[in-house]
mmCIF file of the N, C-alpha and C atoms, coordinates in Angstrom:
data_MODEL
# 
_entry.id   MODEL 
# 
loop_
_atom_site.group_PDB 
_atom_site.id 
_atom_site.type_symbol 
_atom_site.label_atom_id 
_atom_site.label_alt_id 
_atom_site.label_comp_id 
_atom_site.label_asym_id 
_atom_site.label_entity_id 
_atom_site.label_seq_id 
_atom_site.pdbx_PDB_ins_code 
_atom_site.Cartn_x 
_atom_site.Cartn_y 
_atom_site.Cartn_z 
_atom_site.occupancy 
_atom_site.B_iso_or_equiv 
_atom_site.pdbx_formal_charge 
_atom_site.auth_seq_id 
_atom_site.auth_comp_id 
_atom_site.auth_asym_id 
_atom_site.auth_atom_id 
_atom_site.pdbx_PDB_model_num 
ATOM 1   N N  . MET A 1 1  ? -7.013  -3.686  11.444 1.00 0.00 ? 1  MET A N  1 
ATOM 2   C CA . MET A 1 1  ? -6.135  -3.100  10.442 1.00 0.00 ? 1  MET A CA 1 
ATOM 3   C C  . MET A 1 1  ? -4.759  -3.731  10.542 1.00 0.00 ? 1  MET A C  1 
ATOM 4   N N  . PRO A 1 2  ? -4.112  -3.897  9.405  1.00 0.00 ? 2  PRO A N  1 
ATOM 5   C CA . PRO A 1 2  ? -2.762  -4.475  9.423  1.00 0.00 ? 2  PRO A CA 1 
ATOM 6   C C  . PRO A 1 2  ? -1.742  -3.465  9.943  1.00 0.00 ? 2  PRO A C  1 
ATOM 7   N N  . GLU A 1 3  ? -0.575  -3.976  10.255 1.00 0.00 ? 3  GLU A N  1 
ATOM 8   C CA . GLU A 1 3  ? 0.530   -3.086  10.606 1.00 0.00 ? 3  GLU A CA 1 
ATOM 9   C C  . GLU A 1 3  ? 0.871   -2.239  9.383  1.00 0.00 ? 3  GLU A C  1 
ATOM 10  N N  . LYS A 1 4  ? 1.491   -1.115  9.634  1.00 0.00 ? 4  LYS A N  1 
ATOM 11  C CA . LYS A 1 4  ? 1.883   -0.235  8.525  1.00 0.00 ? 4  LYS A CA 1 
ATOM 12  C C  . LYS A 1 4  ? 3.252   -0.644  7.995  1.00 0.00 ? 4  LYS A C  1 
ATOM 13  N N  . THR A 1 5  ? 3.290   -1.858  7.433  1.00 0.00 ? 5  THR A N  1 
ATOM 14  C CA . THR A 1 5  ? 4.494   -2.356  6.781  1.00 0.00 ? 5  THR A CA 1 
ATOM 15  C C  . THR A 1 5  ? 4.092   -2.876  5.407  1.00 0.00 ? 5  THR A C  1 
ATOM 16  N N  . PRO A 1 6  ? 4.982   -2.800  4.436  1.00 0.00 ? 6  PRO A N  1 
ATOM 17  C CA . PRO A 1 6  ? 4.643   -3.310  3.102  1.00 0.00 ? 6  PRO A CA 1 
ATOM 18  C C  . PRO A 1 6  ? 4.221   -4.784  3.119  1.00 0.00 ? 6  PRO A C  1 
ATOM 19  N N  . ALA A 1 7  ? 4.886   -5.599  3.901  1.00 0.00 ? 7  ALA A N  1 
ATOM 20  C CA . ALA A 1 7  ? 4.550   -7.027  3.939  1.00 0.00 ? 7  ALA A CA 1 
ATOM 21  C C  . ALA A 1 7  ? 3.144   -7.257  4.486  1.00 0.00 ? 7  ALA A C  1 
ATOM 22  N N  . ALA A 1 8  ? 2.817   -6.604  5.588  1.00 0.00 ? 8  ALA A N  1 
ATOM 23  C CA . ALA A 1 8  ? 1.491   -6.771  6.192  1.00 0.00 ? 8  ALA A CA 1 
ATOM 24  C C  . ALA A 1 8  ? 0.406   -6.214  5.270  1.00 0.00 ? 8  ALA A C  1 
ATOM 25  N N  . LEU A 1 9  ? 0.701   -5.107  4.636  1.00 0.00 ? 9  LEU A N  1 
ATOM 26  C CA . LEU A 1 9  ? -0.266  -4.531  3.709  1.00 0.00 ? 9  LEU A CA 1 
ATOM 27  C C  . LEU A 1 9  ? -0.484  -5.425  2.495  1.00 0.00 ? 9  LEU A C  1 
ATOM 28  N N  . ARG A 1 10 ? 0.564   -6.046  2.017  1.00 0.00 ? 10 ARG A N  1 
ATOM 29  C CA . ARG A 1 10 ? 0.425   -6.927  0.854  1.00 0.00 ? 10 ARG A CA 1 
ATOM 30  C C  . ARG A 1 10 ? -0.489  -8.102  1.179  1.00 0.00 ? 10 ARG A C  1 
ATOM 31  N N  . VAL A 1 11 ? -0.341  -8.663  2.376  1.00 0.00 ? 11 VAL A N  1 
ATOM 32  C CA . VAL A 1 11 ? -1.216  -9.761  2.810  1.00 0.00 ? 11 VAL A CA 1 
ATOM 33  C C  . VAL A 1 11 ? -2.665  -9.277  2.866  1.00 0.00 ? 11 VAL A C  1 
ATOM 34  N N  . ALA A 1 12 ? -2.892  -8.115  3.439  1.00 0.00 ? 12 ALA A N  1 
ATOM 35  C CA . ALA A 1 12 ? -4.244  -7.581  3.552  1.00 0.00 ? 12 ALA A CA 1 
ATOM 36  C C  . ALA A 1 12 ? -4.847  -7.297  2.174  1.00 0.00 ? 12 ALA A C  1 
ATOM 37  N N  . VAL A 1 13 ? -4.063  -6.719  1.287  1.00 0.00 ? 13 VAL A N  1 
ATOM 38  C CA . VAL A 1 13 ? -4.555  -6.427  -0.065 1.00 0.00 ? 13 VAL A CA 1 
ATOM 39  C C  . VAL A 1 13 ? -4.900  -7.735  -0.776 1.00 0.00 ? 13 VAL A C  1 
ATOM 40  N N  . ALA A 1 14 ? -4.068  -8.738  -0.630 1.00 0.00 ? 14 ALA A N  1 
ATOM 41  C CA . ALA A 1 14 ? -4.330  -10.036 -1.277 1.00 0.00 ? 14 ALA A CA 1 
ATOM 42  C C  . ALA A 1 14 ? -5.637  -10.642 -0.780 1.00 0.00 ? 14 ALA A C  1 
ATOM 43  N N  . ARG A 1 15 ? -5.906  -10.509 0.501  1.00 0.00 ? 15 ARG A N  1 
ATOM 44  C CA . ARG A 1 15 ? -7.149  -11.053 1.062  1.00 0.00 ? 15 ARG A CA 1 
ATOM 45  C C  . ARG A 1 15 ? -8.372  -10.286 0.578  1.00 0.00 ? 15 ARG A C  1 
ATOM 46  N N  . LEU A 1 16 ? -8.231  -8.985  0.432  1.00 0.00 ? 16 LEU A N  1 
ATOM 47  C CA . LEU A 1 16 ? -9.374  -8.151  0.073  1.00 0.00 ? 16 LEU A CA 1 
ATOM 48  C C  . LEU A 1 16 ? -9.655  -8.129  -1.423 1.00 0.00 ? 16 LEU A C  1 
ATOM 49  N N  . ASP A 1 17 ? -8.611  -8.082  -2.240 1.00 0.00 ? 17 ASP A N  1 
ATOM 50  C CA . ASP A 1 17 ? -8.792  -8.014  -3.701 1.00 0.00 ? 17 ASP A CA 1 
ATOM 51  C C  . ASP A 1 17 ? -7.471  -8.367  -4.386 1.00 0.00 ? 17 ASP A C  1 
ATOM 52  N N  . SER A 1 18 ? -7.291  -9.631  -4.657 1.00 0.00 ? 18 SER A N  1 
ATOM 53  C CA . SER A 1 18 ? -6.027  -10.073 -5.248 1.00 0.00 ? 18 SER A CA 1 
ATOM 54  C C  . SER A 1 18 ? -5.802  -9.481  -6.639 1.00 0.00 ? 18 SER A C  1 
ATOM 55  N N  . GLY A 1 19 ? -6.832  -8.953  -7.240 1.00 0.00 ? 19 GLY A N  1 
ATOM 56  C CA . GLY A 1 19 ? -6.706  -8.352  -8.561 1.00 0.00 ? 19 GLY A CA 1 
ATOM 57  C C  . GLY A 1 19 ? -5.883  -7.081  -8.583 1.00 0.00 ? 19 GLY A C  1 
ATOM 58  N N  . VAL A 1 20 ? -5.698  -6.461  -7.432 1.00 0.00 ? 20 VAL A N  1 
ATOM 59  C CA . VAL A 1 20 ? -4.917  -5.219  -7.395 1.00 0.00 ? 20 VAL A CA 1 
ATOM 60  C C  . VAL A 1 20 ? -3.481  -5.451  -6.929 1.00 0.00 ? 20 VAL A C  1 
ATOM 61  N N  . LEU A 1 21 ? -3.107  -6.701  -6.696 1.00 0.00 ? 21 LEU A N  1 
ATOM 62  C CA . LEU A 1 21 ? -1.735  -6.989  -6.254 1.00 0.00 ? 21 LEU A CA 1 
ATOM 63  C C  . LEU A 1 21 ? -0.694  -6.534  -7.273 1.00 0.00 ? 21 LEU A C  1 
ATOM 64  N N  . HIS A 1 22 ? -1.022  -6.647  -8.528 1.00 0.00 ? 22 HIS A N  1 
ATOM 65  C CA . HIS A 1 22 ? -0.076  -6.214  -9.567 1.00 0.00 ? 22 HIS A CA 1 
ATOM 66  C C  . HIS A 1 22 ? 0.212   -4.719  -9.421 1.00 0.00 ? 22 HIS A C  1 
ATOM 67  N N  . ALA A 1 23 ? -0.830  -3.923  -9.221 1.00 0.00 ? 23 ALA A N  1 
ATOM 68  C CA . ALA A 1 23 ? -0.645  -2.481  -9.027 1.00 0.00 ? 23 ALA A CA 1 
ATOM 69  C C  . ALA A 1 23 ? 0.126   -2.212  -7.740 1.00 0.00 ? 23 ALA A C  1 
ATOM 70  N N  . PHE A 1 24 ? -0.186  -2.950  -6.687 1.00 0.00 ? 24 PHE A N  1 
ATOM 71  C CA . PHE A 1 24 ? 0.519   -2.807  -5.412 1.00 0.00 ? 24 PHE A CA 1 
ATOM 72  C C  . PHE A 1 24 ? 2.018   -3.040  -5.612 1.00 0.00 ? 24 PHE A C  1 
ATOM 73  N N  . ASP A 1 25 ? 2.348   -4.144  -6.247 1.00 0.00 ? 25 ASP A N  1 
ATOM 74  C CA . ASP A 1 25 ? 3.761   -4.486  -6.466 1.00 0.00 ? 25 ASP A CA 1 
ATOM 75  C C  . ASP A 1 25 ? 4.462   -3.459  -7.356 1.00 0.00 ? 25 ASP A C  1 
ATOM 76  N N  . GLN A 1 26 ? 3.803   -3.027  -8.401 1.00 0.00 ? 26 GLN A N  1 
ATOM 77  C CA . GLN A 1 26 ? 4.402   -2.022  -9.289 1.00 0.00 ? 26 GLN A CA 1 
ATOM 78  C C  . GLN A 1 26 ? 4.655   -0.714  -8.547 1.00 0.00 ? 26 GLN A C  1 
ATOM 79  N N  . GLN A 1 27 ? 3.692   -0.299  -7.757 1.00 0.00 ? 27 GLN A N  1 
ATOM 80  C CA . GLN A 1 27 ? 3.846   0.953   -7.020 1.00 0.00 ? 27 GLN A CA 1 
ATOM 81  C C  . GLN A 1 27 ? 4.935   0.835   -5.952 1.00 0.00 ? 27 GLN A C  1 
ATOM 82  N N  . TRP A 1 28 ? 5.049   -0.332  -5.329 1.00 0.00 ? 28 TRP A N  1 
ATOM 83  C CA . TRP A 1 28 ? 6.115   -0.529  -4.342 1.00 0.00 ? 28 TRP A CA 1 
ATOM 84  C C  . TRP A 1 28 ? 7.484   -0.463  -5.023 1.00 0.00 ? 28 TRP A C  1 
ATOM 85  N N  . ASP A 1 29 ? 7.619   -1.138  -6.157 1.00 0.00 ? 29 ASP A N  1 
ATOM 86  C CA . ASP A 1 29 ? 8.883   -1.089  -6.894 1.00 0.00 ? 29 ASP A CA 1 
ATOM 87  C C  . ASP A 1 29 ? 9.239   0.336   -7.295 1.00 0.00 ? 29 ASP A C  1 
ATOM 88  N N  . GLU A 1 30 ? 8.247   1.087   -7.751 1.00 0.00 ? 30 GLU A N  1 
ATOM 89  C CA . GLU A 1 30 ? 8.483   2.468   -8.144 1.00 0.00 ? 30 GLU A CA 1 
ATOM 90  C C  . GLU A 1 30 ? 8.859   3.335   -6.938 1.00 0.00 ? 30 GLU A C  1 
ATOM 91  N N  . ALA A 1 31 ? 8.203   3.140   -5.819 1.00 0.00 ? 31 ALA A N  1 
ATOM 92  C CA . ALA A 1 31 ? 8.528   3.911   -4.607 1.00 0.00 ? 31 ALA A CA 1 
ATOM 93  C C  . ALA A 1 31 ? 9.955   3.624   -4.154 1.00 0.00 ? 31 ALA A C  1 
ATOM 94  N N  . MET A 1 32 ? 10.361  2.366   -4.227 1.00 0.00 ? 32 MET A N  1 
ATOM 95  C CA . MET A 1 32 ? 11.721  2.013   -3.813 1.00 0.00 ? 32 MET A CA 1 
ATOM 96  C C  . MET A 1 32 ? 12.758  2.545   -4.807 1.00 0.00 ? 32 MET A C  1 
ATOM 97  N N  . ARG A 1 33 ? 12.439  2.512   -6.092 1.00 0.00 ? 33 ARG A N  1 
ATOM 98  C CA . ARG A 1 33 ? 13.348  3.068   -7.093 1.00 0.00 ? 33 ARG A CA 1 
ATOM 99  C C  . ARG A 1 33 ? 13.528  4.562   -6.859 1.00 0.00 ? 33 ARG A C  1 
ATOM 100 N N  . GLN A 1 34 ? 12.422  5.237   -6.637 1.00 0.00 ? 34 GLN A N  1 
ATOM 101 C CA . GLN A 1 34 ? 12.483  6.678   -6.407 1.00 0.00 ? 34 GLN A CA 1 
ATOM 102 C C  . GLN A 1 34 ? 13.245  6.983   -5.108 1.00 0.00 ? 34 GLN A C  1 
ATOM 103 N N  . ALA A 1 35 ? 13.051  6.186   -4.075 1.00 0.00 ? 35 ALA A N  1 
ATOM 104 C CA . ALA A 1 35 ? 13.769  6.391   -2.812 1.00 0.00 ? 35 ALA A CA 1 
ATOM 105 C C  . ALA A 1 35 ? 15.275  6.255   -3.012 1.00 0.00 ? 35 ALA A C  1 
ATOM 106 N N  . ARG A 1 36 ? 15.676  5.243   -3.767 1.00 0.00 ? 36 ARG A N  1 
ATOM 107 C CA . ARG A 1 36 ? 17.107  5.051   -4.044 1.00 0.00 ? 36 ARG A CA 1 
ATOM 108 C C  . ARG A 1 36 ? 17.677  6.186   -4.890 1.00 0.00 ? 36 ARG A C  1 
ATOM 109 N N  . ASP A 1 37 ? 16.925  6.584   -5.912 1.00 0.00 ? 37 ASP A N  1 
ATOM 110 C CA . ASP A 1 37 ? 17.414  7.622   -6.821 1.00 0.00 ? 37 ASP A CA 1 
ATOM 111 C C  . ASP A 1 37 ? 17.506  8.990   -6.151 1.00 0.00 ? 37 ASP A C  1 
ATOM 112 N N  . GLU A 1 38 ? 16.573  9.272   -5.255 1.00 0.00 ? 38 GLU A N  1 
ATOM 113 C CA . GLU A 1 38 ? 16.497  10.604  -4.663 1.00 0.00 ? 38 GLU A CA 1 
ATOM 114 C C  . GLU A 1 38 ? 16.990  10.650  -3.212 1.00 0.00 ? 38 GLU A C  1 
ATOM 115 N N  . TYR A 1 39 ? 17.410  9.507   -2.686 1.00 0.00 ? 39 TYR A N  1 
ATOM 116 C CA . TYR A 1 39 ? 17.893  9.433   -1.303 1.00 0.00 ? 39 TYR A CA 1 
ATOM 117 C C  . TYR A 1 39 ? 16.880  10.014  -0.308 1.00 0.00 ? 39 TYR A C  1 
ATOM 118 N N  . THR A 1 40 ? 15.640  9.537   -0.411 1.00 0.00 ? 40 THR A N  1 
ATOM 119 C CA . THR A 1 40 ? 14.584  10.005  0.478  1.00 0.00 ? 40 THR A CA 1 
ATOM 120 C C  . THR A 1 40 ? 13.646  8.857   0.812  1.00 0.00 ? 40 THR A C  1 
ATOM 121 N N  . LEU A 1 41 ? 13.094  8.890   2.011  1.00 0.00 ? 41 LEU A N  1 
ATOM 122 C CA . LEU A 1 41 ? 12.130  7.874   2.419  1.00 0.00 ? 41 LEU A CA 1 
ATOM 123 C C  . LEU A 1 41 ? 10.689  8.296   2.154  1.00 0.00 ? 41 LEU A C  1 
ATOM 124 N N  . THR A 1 42 ? 10.512  9.449   1.578  1.00 0.00 ? 42 THR A N  1 
ATOM 125 C CA . THR A 1 42 ? 9.162   9.951   1.330  1.00 0.00 ? 42 THR A CA 1 
ATOM 126 C C  . THR A 1 42 ? 8.335   9.027   0.436  1.00 0.00 ? 42 THR A C  1 
ATOM 127 N N  . PRO A 1 43 ? 8.847   8.545   -0.686 1.00 0.00 ? 43 PRO A N  1 
ATOM 128 C CA . PRO A 1 43 ? 8.017   7.683   -1.534 1.00 0.00 ? 43 PRO A CA 1 
ATOM 129 C C  . PRO A 1 43 ? 7.552   6.391   -0.840 1.00 0.00 ? 43 PRO A C  1 
ATOM 130 N N  . PRO A 1 44 ? 8.419   5.653   -0.135 1.00 0.00 ? 44 PRO A N  1 
ATOM 131 C CA . PRO A 1 44 ? 7.915   4.469   0.551  1.00 0.00 ? 44 PRO A CA 1 
ATOM 132 C C  . PRO A 1 44 ? 6.910   4.799   1.660  1.00 0.00 ? 44 PRO A C  1 
ATOM 133 N N  . ARG A 1 45 ? 7.125   5.898   2.344  1.00 0.00 ? 45 ARG A N  1 
ATOM 134 C CA . ARG A 1 45 ? 6.172   6.298   3.393  1.00 0.00 ? 45 ARG A CA 1 
ATOM 135 C C  . ARG A 1 45 ? 4.820   6.654   2.782  1.00 0.00 ? 45 ARG A C  1 
ATOM 136 N N  . ALA A 1 46 ? 4.836   7.373   1.677  1.00 0.00 ? 46 ALA A N  1 
ATOM 137 C CA . ALA A 1 46 ? 3.583   7.724   0.997  1.00 0.00 ? 46 ALA A CA 1 
ATOM 138 C C  . ALA A 1 46 ? 2.880   6.470   0.487  1.00 0.00 ? 46 ALA A C  1 
ATOM 139 N N  . PHE A 1 47 ? 3.658   5.531   -0.035 1.00 0.00 ? 47 PHE A N  1 
ATOM 140 C CA . PHE A 1 47 ? 3.102   4.254   -0.502 1.00 0.00 ? 47 PHE A CA 1 
ATOM 141 C C  . PHE A 1 47 ? 2.374   3.539   0.632  1.00 0.00 ? 47 PHE A C  1 
ATOM 142 N N  . VAL A 1 48 ? 3.037   3.419   1.782  1.00 0.00 ? 48 VAL A N  1 
ATOM 143 C CA . VAL A 1 48 ? 2.444   2.729   2.936  1.00 0.00 ? 48 VAL A CA 1 
ATOM 144 C C  . VAL A 1 48 ? 1.174   3.443   3.383  1.00 0.00 ? 48 VAL A C  1 
ATOM 145 N N  . GLU A 1 49 ? 1.205   4.752   3.474  1.00 0.00 ? 49 GLU A N  1 
ATOM 146 C CA . GLU A 1 49 ? 0.003   5.503   3.886  1.00 0.00 ? 49 GLU A CA 1 
ATOM 147 C C  . GLU A 1 49 ? -1.141  5.303   2.896  1.00 0.00 ? 49 GLU A C  1 
ATOM 148 N N  . HIS A 1 50 ? -0.827  5.351   1.604  1.00 0.00 ? 50 HIS A N  1 
ATOM 149 C CA . HIS A 1 50 ? -1.861  5.159   0.579  1.00 0.00 ? 50 HIS A CA 1 
ATOM 150 C C  . HIS A 1 50 ? -2.512  3.785   0.711  1.00 0.00 ? 50 HIS A C  1 
ATOM 151 N N  . TRP A 1 51 ? -1.699  2.739   0.774  1.00 0.00 ? 51 TRP A N  1 
ATOM 152 C CA . TRP A 1 51 ? -2.248  1.392   0.797  1.00 0.00 ? 51 TRP A CA 1 
ATOM 153 C C  . TRP A 1 51 ? -2.885  1.050   2.135  1.00 0.00 ? 51 TRP A C  1 
ATOM 154 N N  . TRP A 1 52 ? -2.420  1.630   3.221  1.00 0.00 ? 52 TRP A N  1 
ATOM 155 C CA . TRP A 1 52 ? -3.062  1.427   4.518  1.00 0.00 ? 52 TRP A CA 1 
ATOM 156 C C  . TRP A 1 52 ? -4.464  2.023   4.478  1.00 0.00 ? 52 TRP A C  1 
ATOM 157 N N  . SER A 1 53 ? -4.592  3.201   3.868  1.00 0.00 ? 53 SER A N  1 
ATOM 158 C CA . SER A 1 53 ? -5.906  3.822   3.705  1.00 0.00 ? 53 SER A CA 1 
ATOM 159 C C  . SER A 1 53 ? -6.783  2.994   2.778  1.00 0.00 ? 53 SER A C  1 
ATOM 160 N N  . TRP A 1 54 ? -6.201  2.486   1.707  1.00 0.00 ? 54 TRP A N  1 
ATOM 161 C CA . TRP A 1 54 ? -6.957  1.644   0.769  1.00 0.00 ? 54 TRP A CA 1 
ATOM 162 C C  . TRP A 1 54 ? -7.534  0.435   1.490  1.00 0.00 ? 54 TRP A C  1 
ATOM 163 N N  . VAL A 1 55 ? -6.731  -0.213  2.324  1.00 0.00 ? 55 VAL A N  1 
ATOM 164 C CA . VAL A 1 55 ? -7.202  -1.378  3.079  1.00 0.00 ? 55 VAL A CA 1 
ATOM 165 C C  . VAL A 1 55 ? -8.353  -0.975  3.998  1.00 0.00 ? 55 VAL A C  1 
ATOM 166 N N  . GLY A 1 56 ? -8.217  0.160   4.666  1.00 0.00 ? 56 GLY A N  1 
ATOM 167 C CA . GLY A 1 56 ? -9.296  0.611   5.546  1.00 0.00 ? 56 GLY A CA 1 
ATOM 168 C C  . GLY A 1 56 ? -10.599 0.819   4.808  1.00 0.00 ? 56 GLY A C  1 
ATOM 169 N N  . VAL A 1 57 ? -10.529 1.448   3.654  1.00 0.00 ? 57 VAL A N  1 
ATOM 170 C CA . VAL A 1 57 ? -11.731 1.678   2.856  1.00 0.00 ? 57 VAL A CA 1 
ATOM 171 C C  . VAL A 1 57 ? -12.285 0.355   2.334  1.00 0.00 ? 57 VAL A C  1 
ATOM 172 N N  . ALA A 1 58 ? -11.429 -0.528  1.877  1.00 0.00 ? 58 ALA A N  1 
ATOM 173 C CA . ALA A 1 58 ? -11.878 -1.816  1.344  1.00 0.00 ? 58 ALA A CA 1 
ATOM 174 C C  . ALA A 1 58 ? -12.507 -2.682  2.435  1.00 0.00 ? 58 ALA A C  1 
ATOM 175 N N  . ARG A 1 59 ? -12.002 -2.561  3.650  1.00 0.00 ? 59 ARG A N  1 
ATOM 176 C CA . ARG A 1 59 ? -12.560 -3.352  4.758  1.00 0.00 ? 59 ARG A CA 1 
ATOM 177 C C  . ARG A 1 59 ? -13.880 -2.792  5.259  1.00 0.00 ? 59 ARG A C  1 
ATOM 178 N N  . TYR A 1 60 ? -14.004 -1.477  5.266  1.00 0.00 ? 60 TYR A N  1 
ATOM 179 C CA . TYR A 1 60 ? -15.183 -0.829  5.852  1.00 0.00 ? 60 TYR A CA 1 
ATOM 180 C C  . TYR A 1 60 ? -15.753 0.225   4.902  1.00 0.00 ? 60 TYR A C  1 
ATOM 181 N N  . PRO A 1 61 ? -16.228 -0.176  3.740  1.00 0.00 ? 61 PRO A N  1 
ATOM 182 C CA . PRO A 1 61 ? -16.699 0.810   2.758  1.00 0.00 ? 61 PRO A CA 1 
ATOM 183 C C  . PRO A 1 61 ? -17.893 1.627   3.246  1.00 0.00 ? 61 PRO A C  1 
ATOM 184 N N  . ARG A 1 62 ? -18.709 1.091   4.120  1.00 0.00 ? 62 ARG A N  1 
ATOM 185 C CA . ARG A 1 62 ? -19.881 1.833   4.594  1.00 0.00 ? 62 ARG A CA 1 
ATOM 186 C C  . ARG A 1 62 ? -19.503 3.016   5.481  1.00 0.00 ? 62 ARG A C  1 
ATOM 187 N N  . CYS A 1 63 ? -18.316 3.008   6.026  1.00 0.00 ? 63 CYS A N  1 
ATOM 188 C CA . CYS A 1 63 ? -17.884 4.120   6.880  1.00 0.00 ? 63 CYS A CA 1 
ATOM 189 C C  . CYS A 1 63 ? -17.734 5.415   6.090  1.00 0.00 ? 63 CYS A C  1 
ATOM 190 N N  . LEU A 1 64 ? -17.605 5.313   4.777  1.00 0.00 ? 64 LEU A N  1 
ATOM 191 C CA . LEU A 1 64 ? -17.454 6.506   3.952  1.00 0.00 ? 64 LEU A CA 1 
ATOM 192 C C  . LEU A 1 64 ? -18.796 7.105   3.558  1.00 0.00 ? 64 LEU A C  1 
ATOM 193 N N  . ALA A 1 65 ? -19.837 6.323   3.656  1.00 0.00 ? 65 ALA A N  1 
ATOM 194 C CA . ALA A 1 65 ? -21.167 6.793   3.215  1.00 0.00 ? 65 ALA A CA 1 
ATOM 195 C C  . ALA A 1 65 ? -21.797 7.731   4.223  1.00 0.00 ? 65 ALA A C  1 
# 
């Protein structure tokens, strides 16, 4: 599993399915905009948790079955 950083997650997402990079980037931009507007780190933290989980599922889909 990658580190829980946006950069490491972006590399992992690109390797697993480059077709979702656009959504990844849009969601990161939105999380950062919301963090700036609301003075909270919750949106970027939620973003990282979501995409870290996505990478785990994409890497090991049989673990969910």
